[in-house]
PDB file of N, CA, C and O in Angstrom:
ATOM      1  N   MET A   1       9.257 -17.764  26.661  1.00  0.00           N
ATOM      2  CA  MET A   1       9.324 -16.622  25.840  1.00  0.00           C
ATOM      3  C   MET A   1       7.911 -16.096  25.548  1.00  0.00           C
ATOM      4  O   MET A   1       7.054 -16.775  24.982  1.00  0.00           O
ATOM      5  N   SER A   2       7.728 -14.808  25.984  1.00  0.00           N
ATOM      6  CA  SER A   2       6.268 -14.197  25.937  1.00  0.00           C
ATOM      7  C   SER A   2       6.143 -13.737  24.493  1.00  0.00           C
ATOM      8  O   SER A   2       7.083 -13.334  23.809  1.00  0.00           O
ATOM      9  N   GLN A   3       4.827 -13.846  24.093  1.00  0.00           N
ATOM     10  CA  GLN A   3       4.503 -13.424  22.786  1.00  0.00           C
ATOM     11  C   GLN A   3       4.269 -11.905  22.694  1.00  0.00           C
ATOM     12  O   GLN A   3       3.822 -11.332  23.687  1.00  0.00           O
ATOM     13  N   SER A   4       4.514 -11.279  21.679  1.00  0.00           N
ATOM     14  CA  SER A   4       4.177  -9.914  21.476  1.00  0.00           C
ATOM     15  C   SER A   4       2.803  -9.686  21.193  1.00  0.00           C
ATOM     16  O   SER A   4       2.164 -10.455  20.475  1.00  0.00           O
ATOM     17  N   PRO A   5       2.262  -8.565  21.773  1.00  0.00           N
ATOM     18  CA  PRO A   5       0.771  -8.310  21.654  1.00  0.00           C
ATOM     19  C   PRO A   5       0.526  -8.012  20.103  1.00  0.00           C
ATOM     20  O   PRO A   5       1.278  -7.348  19.390  1.00  0.00           O
ATOM     21  N   ARG A   6      -0.604  -8.593  19.734  1.00  0.00           N
ATOM     22  CA  ARG A   6      -1.053  -8.448  18.343  1.00  0.00           C
ATOM     23  C   ARG A   6      -1.541  -7.021  18.103  1.00  0.00           C
ATOM     24  O   ARG A   6      -2.236  -6.453  18.945  1.00  0.00           O
ATOM     25  N   LEU A   7      -1.177  -6.435  16.947  1.00  0.00           N
ATOM     26  CA  LEU A   7      -1.648  -5.199  16.492  1.00  0.00           C
ATOM     27  C   LEU A   7      -3.075  -5.397  15.901  1.00  0.00           C
ATOM     28  O   LEU A   7      -3.361  -6.353  15.179  1.00  0.00           O
ATOM     29  N   THR A   8      -3.867  -4.510  16.230  1.00  0.00           N
ATOM     30  CA  THR A   8      -5.228  -4.402  15.643  1.00  0.00           C
ATOM     31  C   THR A   8      -5.181  -3.389  14.603  1.00  0.00           C
ATOM     32  O   THR A   8      -4.191  -2.676  14.436  1.00  0.00           O
ATOM     33  N   GLU A   9      -6.320  -3.309  13.844  1.00  0.00           N
ATOM     34  CA  GLU A   9      -6.522  -2.323  12.771  1.00  0.00           C
ATOM     35  C   GLU A   9      -6.499  -0.991  13.486  1.00  0.00           C
ATOM     36  O   GLU A   9      -5.895  -0.047  12.976  1.00  0.00           O
ATOM     37  N   ALA A  10      -7.132  -0.865  14.649  1.00  0.00           N
ATOM     38  CA  ALA A  10      -7.304   0.416  15.311  1.00  0.00           C
ATOM     39  C   ALA A  10      -5.825   0.811  15.777  1.00  0.00           C
ATOM     40  O   ALA A  10      -5.508   2.001  15.775  1.00  0.00           O
ATOM     41  N   ASP A  11      -5.014  -0.068  16.133  1.00  0.00           N
ATOM     42  CA  ASP A  11      -3.651   0.386  16.485  1.00  0.00           C
ATOM     43  C   ASP A  11      -2.961   1.001  15.334  1.00  0.00           C
ATOM     44  O   ASP A  11      -2.352   2.064  15.457  1.00  0.00           O
ATOM     45  N   VAL A  12      -3.044   0.337  14.184  1.00  0.00           N
ATOM     46  CA  VAL A  12      -2.392   0.811  12.878  1.00  0.00           C
ATOM     47  C   VAL A  12      -2.876   2.191  12.726  1.00  0.00           C
ATOM     48  O   VAL A  12      -2.095   3.142  12.679  1.00  0.00           O
ATOM     49  N   ILE A  13      -4.263   2.324  12.640  1.00  0.00           N
ATOM     50  CA  ILE A  13      -4.851   3.597  12.356  1.00  0.00           C
ATOM     51  C   ILE A  13      -4.359   4.694  13.362  1.00  0.00           C
ATOM     52  O   ILE A  13      -4.083   5.822  12.952  1.00  0.00           O
ATOM     53  N   GLN A  14      -4.266   4.391  14.528  1.00  0.00           N
ATOM     54  CA  GLN A  14      -3.863   5.335  15.582  1.00  0.00           C
ATOM     55  C   GLN A  14      -2.396   5.796  15.183  1.00  0.00           C
ATOM     56  O   GLN A  14      -2.046   6.976  15.178  1.00  0.00           O
ATOM     57  N   TYR A  15      -1.599   4.745  14.857  1.00  0.00           N
ATOM     58  CA  TYR A  15      -0.207   5.092  14.784  1.00  0.00           C
ATOM     59  C   TYR A  15       0.036   5.968  13.516  1.00  0.00           C
ATOM     60  O   TYR A  15       0.844   6.896  13.515  1.00  0.00           O
ATOM     61  N   LEU A  16      -0.713   5.612  12.439  1.00  0.00           N
ATOM     62  CA  LEU A  16      -0.614   6.577  11.221  1.00  0.00           C
ATOM     63  C   LEU A  16      -1.253   7.953  11.517  1.00  0.00           C
ATOM     64  O   LEU A  16      -0.759   8.946  10.983  1.00  0.00           O
ATOM     65  N   GLU A  17      -2.293   8.069  12.314  1.00  0.00           N
ATOM     66  CA  GLU A  17      -2.705   9.385  12.630  1.00  0.00           C
ATOM     67  C   GLU A  17      -1.749  10.083  13.523  1.00  0.00           C
ATOM     68  O   GLU A  17      -1.703  11.310  13.437  1.00  0.00           O
ATOM     69  N   ASP A  18      -0.996   9.485  14.352  1.00  0.00           N
ATOM     70  CA  ASP A  18      -0.047  10.097  15.083  1.00  0.00           C
ATOM     71  C   ASP A  18       1.305  10.380  14.370  1.00  0.00           C
ATOM     72  O   ASP A  18       2.089  11.211  14.828  1.00  0.00           O
ATOM     73  N   HIS A  19       1.548   9.710  13.298  1.00  0.00           N
ATOM     74  CA  HIS A  19       2.709   9.896  12.564  1.00  0.00           C
ATOM     75  C   HIS A  19       2.483  10.173  11.097  1.00  0.00           C
ATOM     76  O   HIS A  19       2.943   9.407  10.250  1.00  0.00           O
ATOM     77  N   ARG A  20       1.791  11.241  10.774  1.00  0.00           N
ATOM     78  CA  ARG A  20       1.257  11.526   9.484  1.00  0.00           C
ATOM     79  C   ARG A  20       2.362  11.541   8.459  1.00  0.00           C
ATOM     80  O   ARG A  20       2.089  11.391   7.268  1.00  0.00           O
ATOM     81  N   ASP A  21       3.618  11.719   8.883  1.00  0.00           N
ATOM     82  CA  ASP A  21       4.667  11.758   7.825  1.00  0.00           C
ATOM     83  C   ASP A  21       5.400  10.346   7.700  1.00  0.00           C
ATOM     84  O   ASP A  21       6.531  10.242   7.224  1.00  0.00           O
ATOM     85  N   PHE A  22       4.622   9.226   8.191  1.00  0.00           N
ATOM     86  CA  PHE A  22       5.224   7.976   8.211  1.00  0.00           C
ATOM     87  C   PHE A  22       5.672   7.603   6.844  1.00  0.00           C
ATOM     88  O   PHE A  22       6.749   7.009   6.793  1.00  0.00           O
ATOM     89  N   PHE A  23       5.043   7.841   5.708  1.00  0.00           N
ATOM     90  CA  PHE A  23       5.205   7.354   4.372  1.00  0.00           C
ATOM     91  C   PHE A  23       6.283   8.193   3.660  1.00  0.00           C
ATOM     92  O   PHE A  23       6.720   7.816   2.573  1.00  0.00           O
ATOM     93  N   ILE A  24       6.743   9.373   4.273  1.00  0.00           N
ATOM     94  CA  ILE A  24       7.694  10.159   3.599  1.00  0.00           C
ATOM     95  C   ILE A  24       9.059   9.448   3.546  1.00  0.00           C
ATOM     96  O   ILE A  24       9.624   9.114   4.588  1.00  0.00           O
ATOM     97  N   GLY A  25       9.583   9.218   2.337  1.00  0.00           N
ATOM     98  CA  GLY A  25      10.820   8.592   2.219  1.00  0.00           C
ATOM     99  C   GLY A  25      10.727   7.063   2.030  1.00  0.00           C
ATOM    100  O   GLY A  25      11.729   6.368   1.863  1.00  0.00           O
ATOM    101  N   LYS A  26       9.523   6.599   2.063  1.00  0.00           N
ATOM    102  CA  LYS A  26       9.223   5.150   1.851  1.00  0.00           C
ATOM    103  C   LYS A  26       8.468   4.777   0.587  1.00  0.00           C
ATOM    104  O   LYS A  26       7.469   4.057   0.575  1.00  0.00           O
ATOM    105  N   ASP A  27       9.055   5.352  -0.515  1.00  0.00           N
ATOM    106  CA  ASP A  27       8.594   5.218  -1.860  1.00  0.00           C
ATOM    107  C   ASP A  27       8.332   3.754  -2.242  1.00  0.00           C
ATOM    108  O   ASP A  27       7.303   3.476  -2.858  1.00  0.00           O
ATOM    109  N   GLU A  28       9.225   2.801  -1.899  1.00  0.00           N
ATOM    110  CA  GLU A  28       9.110   1.507  -2.293  1.00  0.00           C
ATOM    111  C   GLU A  28       7.872   0.893  -1.558  1.00  0.00           C
ATOM    112  O   GLU A  28       7.109   0.176  -2.206  1.00  0.00           O
ATOM    113  N   LEU A  29       7.658   1.121  -0.343  1.00  0.00           N
ATOM    114  CA  LEU A  29       6.511   0.607   0.353  1.00  0.00           C
ATOM    115  C   LEU A  29       5.278   1.160  -0.212  1.00  0.00           C
ATOM    116  O   LEU A  29       4.322   0.402  -0.375  1.00  0.00           O
ATOM    117  N   LEU A  30       5.188   2.474  -0.549  1.00  0.00           N
ATOM    118  CA  LEU A  30       3.925   2.970  -1.205  1.00  0.00           C
ATOM    119  C   LEU A  30       3.709   2.441  -2.616  1.00  0.00           C
ATOM    120  O   LEU A  30       2.579   2.257  -3.069  1.00  0.00           O
ATOM    121  N   ALA A  31       4.829   2.202  -3.296  1.00  0.00           N
ATOM    122  CA  ALA A  31       4.661   1.632  -4.674  1.00  0.00           C
ATOM    123  C   ALA A  31       4.086   0.162  -4.524  1.00  0.00           C
ATOM    124  O   ALA A  31       3.428  -0.316  -5.448  1.00  0.00           O
ATOM    125  N   ASP A  32       4.311  -0.501  -3.452  1.00  0.00           N
ATOM    126  CA  ASP A  32       3.899  -1.932  -3.455  1.00  0.00           C
ATOM    127  C   ASP A  32       2.569  -2.097  -2.761  1.00  0.00           C
ATOM    128  O   ASP A  32       2.008  -3.192  -2.716  1.00  0.00           O
ATOM    129  N   MET A  33       2.070  -1.008  -2.222  1.00  0.00           N
ATOM    130  CA  MET A  33       0.639  -1.071  -1.564  1.00  0.00           C
ATOM    131  C   MET A  33      -0.389  -1.135  -2.533  1.00  0.00           C
ATOM    132  O   MET A  33      -0.304  -0.557  -3.617  1.00  0.00           O
ATOM    133  N   ARG A  34      -1.373  -1.829  -2.174  1.00  0.00           N
ATOM    134  CA  ARG A  34      -2.702  -1.928  -3.060  1.00  0.00           C
ATOM    135  C   ARG A  34      -3.769  -1.186  -2.166  1.00  0.00           C
ATOM    136  O   ARG A  34      -4.089  -1.570  -1.041  1.00  0.00           O
ATOM    137  N   ILE A  35      -4.290  -0.055  -2.815  1.00  0.00           N
ATOM    138  CA  ILE A  35      -5.368   0.767  -2.062  1.00  0.00           C
ATOM    139  C   ILE A  35      -6.489   0.865  -3.002  1.00  0.00           C
ATOM    140  O   ILE A  35      -6.592   1.820  -3.771  1.00  0.00           O
ATOM    141  N   PRO A  36      -7.323  -0.091  -2.959  1.00  0.00           N
ATOM    142  CA  PRO A  36      -8.562  -0.236  -3.986  1.00  0.00           C
ATOM    143  C   PRO A  36      -9.534   0.884  -3.613  1.00  0.00           C
ATOM    144  O   PRO A  36      -9.517   1.376  -2.485  1.00  0.00           O
ATOM    145  N   HIS A  37     -10.336   1.263  -4.515  1.00  0.00           N
ATOM    146  CA  HIS A  37     -11.375   2.234  -4.352  1.00  0.00           C
ATOM    147  C   HIS A  37     -12.733   1.642  -4.949  1.00  0.00           C
ATOM    148  O   HIS A  37     -12.686   0.925  -5.949  1.00  0.00           O
ATOM    149  N   ASP A  38     -13.783   1.910  -4.407  1.00  0.00           N
ATOM    150  CA  ASP A  38     -15.043   1.304  -4.811  1.00  0.00           C
ATOM    151  C   ASP A  38     -15.376   1.911  -6.207  1.00  0.00           C
ATOM    152  O   ASP A  38     -15.562   3.122  -6.330  1.00  0.00           O
ATOM    153  N   SER A  39     -15.447   1.046  -7.255  1.00  0.00           N
ATOM    154  CA  SER A  39     -15.910   1.407  -8.547  1.00  0.00           C
ATOM    155  C   SER A  39     -17.137   0.606  -8.981  1.00  0.00           C
ATOM    156  O   SER A  39     -17.447   0.503 -10.167  1.00  0.00           O
ATOM    157  N   GLY A  40     -17.846   0.025  -7.956  1.00  0.00           N
ATOM    158  CA  GLY A  40     -19.021  -0.660  -8.290  1.00  0.00           C
ATOM    159  C   GLY A  40     -18.649  -1.969  -9.235  1.00  0.00           C
ATOM    160  O   GLY A  40     -17.558  -2.535  -9.168  1.00  0.00           O
ATOM    161  N   PRO A  41     -19.608  -2.322 -10.031  1.00  0.00           N
ATOM    162  CA  PRO A  41     -19.305  -3.473 -10.901  1.00  0.00           C
ATOM    163  C   PRO A  41     -18.345  -3.076 -11.965  1.00  0.00           C
ATOM    164  O   PRO A  41     -17.892  -4.018 -12.616  1.00  0.00           O
ATOM    165  N   ALA A  42     -17.949  -1.914 -12.272  1.00  0.00           N
ATOM    166  CA  ALA A  42     -17.166  -1.526 -13.437  1.00  0.00           C
ATOM    167  C   ALA A  42     -15.731  -1.843 -13.083  1.00  0.00           C
ATOM    168  O   ALA A  42     -15.358  -1.853 -11.910  1.00  0.00           O
ATOM    169  N   THR A  43     -14.972  -2.088 -14.043  1.00  0.00           N
ATOM    170  CA  THR A  43     -13.461  -2.258 -13.831  1.00  0.00           C
ATOM    171  C   THR A  43     -12.874  -0.786 -13.682  1.00  0.00           C
ATOM    172  O   THR A  43     -13.153   0.126 -14.461  1.00  0.00           O
ATOM    173  N   SER A  44     -12.095  -0.676 -12.673  1.00  0.00           N
ATOM    174  CA  SER A  44     -11.492   0.693 -12.280  1.00  0.00           C
ATOM    175  C   SER A  44     -10.288   0.864 -13.315  1.00  0.00           C
ATOM    176  O   SER A  44      -9.383   0.030 -13.311  1.00  0.00           O
ATOM    177  N   LEU A  45     -10.275   1.802 -14.088  1.00  0.00           N
ATOM    178  CA  LEU A  45      -9.306   2.128 -15.070  1.00  0.00           C
ATOM    179  C   LEU A  45      -8.094   2.622 -14.294  1.00  0.00           C
ATOM    180  O   LEU A  45      -6.972   2.336 -14.712  1.00  0.00           O
ATOM    181  N   ILE A  46      -8.252   3.349 -13.186  1.00  0.00           N
ATOM    182  CA  ILE A  46      -7.209   3.817 -12.344  1.00  0.00           C
ATOM    183  C   ILE A  46      -6.314   2.641 -11.903  1.00  0.00           C
ATOM    184  O   ILE A  46      -5.105   2.594 -12.129  1.00  0.00           O
ATOM    185  N   GLU A  47      -7.056   1.652 -11.222  1.00  0.00           N
ATOM    186  CA  GLU A  47      -6.417   0.484 -10.697  1.00  0.00           C
ATOM    187  C   GLU A  47      -5.726  -0.253 -11.857  1.00  0.00           C
ATOM    188  O   GLU A  47      -4.613  -0.728 -11.633  1.00  0.00           O
ATOM    189  N   ARG A  48      -6.297  -0.400 -13.117  1.00  0.00           N
ATOM    190  CA  ARG A  48      -5.685  -1.169 -14.040  1.00  0.00           C
ATOM    191  C   ARG A  48      -4.357  -0.485 -14.518  1.00  0.00           C
ATOM    192  O   ARG A  48      -3.380  -1.174 -14.812  1.00  0.00           O
ATOM    193  N   GLN A  49      -4.339   0.973 -14.596  1.00  0.00           N
ATOM    194  CA  GLN A  49      -3.179   1.668 -14.983  1.00  0.00           C
ATOM    195  C   GLN A  49      -2.121   1.466 -13.868  1.00  0.00           C
ATOM    196  O   GLN A  49      -0.946   1.380 -14.224  1.00  0.00           O
ATOM    197  N   LEU A  50      -2.410   1.390 -12.640  1.00  0.00           N
ATOM    198  CA  LEU A  50      -1.461   1.188 -11.559  1.00  0.00           C
ATOM    199  C   LEU A  50      -0.887  -0.209 -11.789  1.00  0.00           C
ATOM    200  O   LEU A  50       0.333  -0.371 -11.740  1.00  0.00           O
ATOM    201  N   ALA A  51      -1.752  -1.265 -12.050  1.00  0.00           N
ATOM    202  CA  ALA A  51      -1.176  -2.607 -12.185  1.00  0.00           C
ATOM    203  C   ALA A  51      -0.278  -2.664 -13.347  1.00  0.00           C
ATOM    204  O   ALA A  51       0.764  -3.314 -13.262  1.00  0.00           O
ATOM    205  N   VAL A  52      -0.591  -2.041 -14.425  1.00  0.00           N
ATOM    206  CA  VAL A  52       0.270  -2.034 -15.564  1.00  0.00           C
ATOM    207  C   VAL A  52       1.630  -1.364 -15.225  1.00  0.00           C
ATOM    208  O   VAL A  52       2.645  -1.956 -15.592  1.00  0.00           O
ATOM    209  N   GLN A  53       1.754  -0.134 -14.529  1.00  0.00           N
ATOM    210  CA  GLN A  53       2.885   0.430 -14.091  1.00  0.00           C
ATOM    211  C   GLN A  53       3.648  -0.332 -13.142  1.00  0.00           C
ATOM    212  O   GLN A  53       4.874  -0.219 -13.119  1.00  0.00           O
ATOM    213  N   ARG A  54       2.970  -1.182 -12.271  1.00  0.00           N
ATOM    214  CA  ARG A  54       3.682  -1.926 -11.342  1.00  0.00           C
ATOM    215  C   ARG A  54       4.279  -3.066 -12.070  1.00  0.00           C
ATOM    216  O   ARG A  54       5.387  -3.433 -11.679  1.00  0.00           O
ATOM    217  N   ASP A  55       3.760  -3.657 -13.011  1.00  0.00           N
ATOM    218  CA  ASP A  55       4.340  -4.698 -13.809  1.00  0.00           C
ATOM    219  C   ASP A  55       5.647  -4.149 -14.559  1.00  0.00           C
ATOM    220  O   ASP A  55       6.713  -4.763 -14.584  1.00  0.00           O
ATOM    221  N   ARG A  56       5.444  -3.057 -15.093  1.00  0.00           N
ATOM    222  CA  ARG A  56       6.602  -2.316 -15.809  1.00  0.00           C
ATOM    223  C   ARG A  56       7.722  -2.135 -14.778  1.00  0.00           C
ATOM    224  O   ARG A  56       8.855  -2.524 -15.064  1.00  0.00           O
ATOM    225  N   ASN A  57       7.474  -1.589 -13.643  1.00  0.00           N
ATOM    226  CA  ASN A  57       8.516  -1.455 -12.594  1.00  0.00           C
ATOM    227  C   ASN A  57       9.166  -2.604 -12.340  1.00  0.00           C
ATOM    228  O   ASN A  57      10.397  -2.601 -12.324  1.00  0.00           O
ATOM    229  N   VAL A  58       8.478  -3.707 -12.113  1.00  0.00           N
ATOM    230  CA  VAL A  58       9.103  -5.064 -11.850  1.00  0.00           C
ATOM    231  C   VAL A  58      10.070  -5.366 -13.023  1.00  0.00           C
ATOM    232  O   VAL A  58      11.239  -5.663 -12.778  1.00  0.00           O
ATOM    233  N   GLU A  59       9.646  -5.303 -14.174  1.00  0.00           N
ATOM    234  CA  GLU A  59      10.397  -5.633 -15.359  1.00  0.00           C
ATOM    235  C   GLU A  59      11.749  -4.777 -15.389  1.00  0.00           C
ATOM    236  O   GLU A  59      12.820  -5.285 -15.722  1.00  0.00           O
ATOM    237  N   LEU A  60      11.617  -3.471 -15.025  1.00  0.00           N
ATOM    238  CA  LEU A  60      12.816  -2.694 -15.179  1.00  0.00           C
ATOM    239  C   LEU A  60      13.702  -3.028 -13.991  1.00  0.00           C
ATOM    240  O   LEU A  60      14.918  -2.969 -14.168  1.00  0.00           O
ATOM    241  N   ARG A  61      13.244  -3.358 -12.842  1.00  0.00           N
ATOM    242  CA  ARG A  61      14.155  -3.801 -11.752  1.00  0.00           C
ATOM    243  C   ARG A  61      14.794  -5.069 -11.991  1.00  0.00           C
ATOM    244  O   ARG A  61      15.853  -5.320 -11.417  1.00  0.00           O
ATOM    245  N   GLN A  62      14.254  -5.910 -12.792  1.00  0.00           N
ATOM    246  CA  GLN A  62      14.852  -7.116 -13.052  1.00  0.00           C
ATOM    247  C   GLN A  62      16.000  -7.107 -14.220  1.00  0.00           C
ATOM    248  O   GLN A  62      16.687  -8.086 -14.512  1.00  0.00           O
ATOM    249  N   ARG A  63      16.069  -5.945 -14.770  1.00  0.00           N
ATOM    250  CA  ARG A  63      17.126  -5.722 -15.864  1.00  0.00           C
ATOM    251  C   ARG A  63      18.377  -5.628 -15.256  1.00  0.00           C
ATOM    252  O   ARG A  63      19.384  -5.448 -15.940  1.00  0.00           O
TER     253      ARG A  63
END
């Protein structure tokens, strides 16, 4: 059995560039993704807010 070729970061980037609408209709995937931004040594309030919202979403789904 042959192994599938491994995807590289460049492969993923190229795919997303070629399929710019990939995330349309994939709200669950987007909601679970972590996309940090550089806030230096400070705590990012945006990332903190997102973490709180994700936790709330998990709680609501478990009800």
